N, C-alpha and C positions, 0 to 999 in steps of 0.2 A: 663379020663372019656369021653366017646360019647355019644352026647345028640342024640335024635332019630327026624326027622322031624316031625313037626305036621302034623295030618292026613288032607287030603283034604276035601274041603267043597262042599256042592252041587251046580252046576252050576259056580264053579270056575274054570276057563281056565288058569289064570296067578297067580302066588303065589310069593310072597315077604315076609320079615320077618328081624328082627332086631335080631342079636344074640349079647351076652356078657354073664357076670357073676360078679355081679348079673345083672337081666335084668328085674325083674318082675315090677321096679319102671317105665320103660322107657316110655316116652310119644309118641315113634315114630309111635306105632300102632294108635293112636288117629289121628296124624296128617296126616299120611298116608293116612287113611280112609276118612278123612275129603277131603283131595285132590282128592281121588278116586270118592267121592260123587259129588264134584264139577265139575270134569270133564266128568263125566256121564260113569265112567269105571266099569260098572256093573259086568264085569267078572272076577275083580281083587280082590285079598284077600292080607292082610298083618297081620302077626302074629309075634310072638316073642319066642325066644328058648334060653334056659340057656346052654351056651357053654363055655367052658374052654379052653385054649390055645393047649392042648393037644387032644382036641376033634373037633376041626375045620376041619381038613383035612378030618376026617371021616364023618363028617357030611355033608359037601360039596359033597363028593364023593356019598353018599347015596341019593342026589336029583335026581328026575326024570325031565321029560322034560318041566313039567309045571311051573317050577321055573324060575324068571326072573332076579331077585336081591335079594341081601343081604346087611343090613346095620350092620356095625359092631362096637360097642362100647367097652369099655375096658373089658379085656385084649386084645382084638384082632387087634388091629389098627397096629400094628406093624407084628403079626403072619401071618396077611393075605397077607402080602407082599412075604412070604416064601412058600406061595401054589404052589403046582405043577400045570402044564398045564395053565400057566397063559400067554396069548396071547399080552397083553397089559397093560403097567403100565402107567398111566397119568404122565406128566411132573410134576405137582403137588406133587403127591404121590412120584415119585422117588426122588426129591428135599428133601422133607420134610422127607423121610421115614417112612411116617405114613399114612393109608389109612384107610376109613371110609364106603366105597362100593366096592360091589363085583357084577360086572354084569355076567349074566350066559346065556343070550340070543344070541347065535350066536357060530361060530365055536371054539373060544376059550375063558376063562375066561379074563374079565378086571378088573382092579384095578384102583379106583379113590380116590381122597380126595375133598370132598366139603365142608370141614370145613374151609379150607382158603378163598375160594370166600365167603362163607357164613358169614363169619366173616367181610369180606371186606364189603359186601353188607349190612350187618346189621349196620356196623359203619358208612358207607356212609349215611344212611337214616336220621341221628341225626347230622352228623359230615361232612358237605359237604366242608369245607374248609381245609386247609393245615394240614398235621400231618407230622410233621419232625422228632420228637422223641417219641419215645414208651417205656414203662415201662412193662415188662413182668413179672409177679411173678409166680415162679414155673417153673419146669425144665423137665416136663415129655412130654407125646404126644401132648397134646393140645398148650403146651407151643411152641414146635417146628412149629406148625401150626400158632401160633402167630407171630412168628418170621418172616415167610415168608409173612404173611398178612400185618404187618407192611411196609415190602419192597413196597408191591403192593399198599399199601396206599401212598406211597412217602415219607416214613421214610427214613432218612440217619442215624439216631443213635437208638439202641436198648439196653435199661437197663434191665439186667436180674437179678430179685433178688430171691434167693431160699435158702433154709433152707442146701442145700449140694453145696458148692461152685465149687467142682469138677463136678457135673452135670451141673450147671450154665456154667462154662468154656468150657464144652462139646459141647455147642451149637454155639461156636465160628465158626467153620467148617461150618456150616449151613448159619449163618450171613454173611460169607464171600462169601459163593455160591450166595447169593442172593444180595450182594452189599451194605450191611449196615453194620455201626461200631457197634461192641458189647463192652459192657462194663459190668462187675460183680459188683454188688452192694452188699455188705454184708448185711445179714439178719436184723441184729438188726440198719442198718444205715437208715437214712432218705434219701429216693432216690431223685435224682435231678429232677428238674420241668421236666415234659413232657405234651405232647398235649392229650397223651391218656395213661390210664393205663389198663392192660388186666390182670385180675387175673385167672390164671388156676388151681389153687390149690382148694383142696375138702371143702367142708362147715366145718367152724370152724377152719381152718389151720392159717389163717391170721386174725383172730377176734380181736386179742390182739393189732394190730397194724392198725385197720381200720382207724382211725382217721388221722394218719400220711400219711398212703397210699392215702386216699381220698383228701388230702389238696396238693398232689403232683402232680395232674394232672387236665386238662381241662376237661376231660370226663373219665369215670369209666367204664369199660366192666368186670362184673362178670360173669363168665361162670357157677355159681351154680343158679339154678332157683327154688329151694325148699329145705328147707323153704326160703320164701321171704317176705320182704326185709333182706338181710344179713347185719350184723352190717358194713361190707364196704359200701354198697349201701345207707345205711340209713345215714351214716356219710356223703357221698357225696351228698345225697339230701338236708341235713340240711344247706349246704354250697352252694347250688346253682349249683352244678357240674352236669353235663348231666349223667345220668346212664342209660346202658344197661344191661340186665340179660341174664341168660342163655337160656331162651327161644325165646330171639331174635336171638341166634346164633342157637339154634335147628331148628326153622322154617326157617331160610335162607339157612341153607344147607339141609334142607329136601326139600324145593322146587327145589334144584338143583337135589338131588337124584331121586325125582319123574320124573323130566324131562329126566334123564340119563335111568331110568328102563322103563317109559311107553312111552317117545317121546312128552308128554304133559306137560305144565308148569302150576301148580296151582298159585292161588293168595295167596300171604304171608299172607294179612287180614284173609283169611279165616283160614288158617291154625292157626294162633295166636289167633283168636277167639275160636278155638277148644281145643287148649292148654290152654288157660284161664279158659275154662268152664270146662276142666277135672281136673285142679288144684283147682279150687273152690269147685267143687264135693267131692274130696278127702278129704280136709279139713272139709267141712259140714258132713262128715260121719266118721270125723277120732276122 
């Protein structure tokens, strides 16, 4: 399936969007619009488009010169690295094998990963001290970014816990590349103590293990942001463990995306407020 690019709007000179499948739930348009408003970028628009892996190349090839950047969500974070005519792949995207940003303004396409630095920035806002051991729950694209983020936080050991031990073990080469030791913890086992636990699995996937996971770490980062709080976040909060949610990551990586796409950096607080308002409004009408 090949999606069509959204029709241009009056007065818009620079266009961006988030692509994925499903994508209707994405808060990225809300966050980027809030950034444009704060920065006074009146000629910019940011939309969304339903695009699957088999439609990505056709969609990108069909864009005109008004397009500046694309955000990529699942299932496109690996597929974007296989696009033709890519002139630059950032070091983070290359190491992780995962990207969430495609820049179109210039002679060649650029591919970036802002999830890693976004995760690091979000963690550092609440956890400024040493982070030597990190538990990553899951083994997909976000888990790969989590392993690299752990290294940038100063971790020397990463413990991966996933339902499929082979997928977890496949992260060993990535851990080696970024200089951290990796241990695979069986799914049903109690994970060893860690400074930080990052859950990258979808809503509901680890609910039956919420208490055990929450008790194993000094801080918990659950990449889910709706519904919130997750059982993992609730269990952590009850025991006084510091909690970060998926909106913290979404905001932090969006700040970096906006800067890459526009050359201007918005305030995380502005984007967070916009995201909170959008979620509250959706629940009020739900």
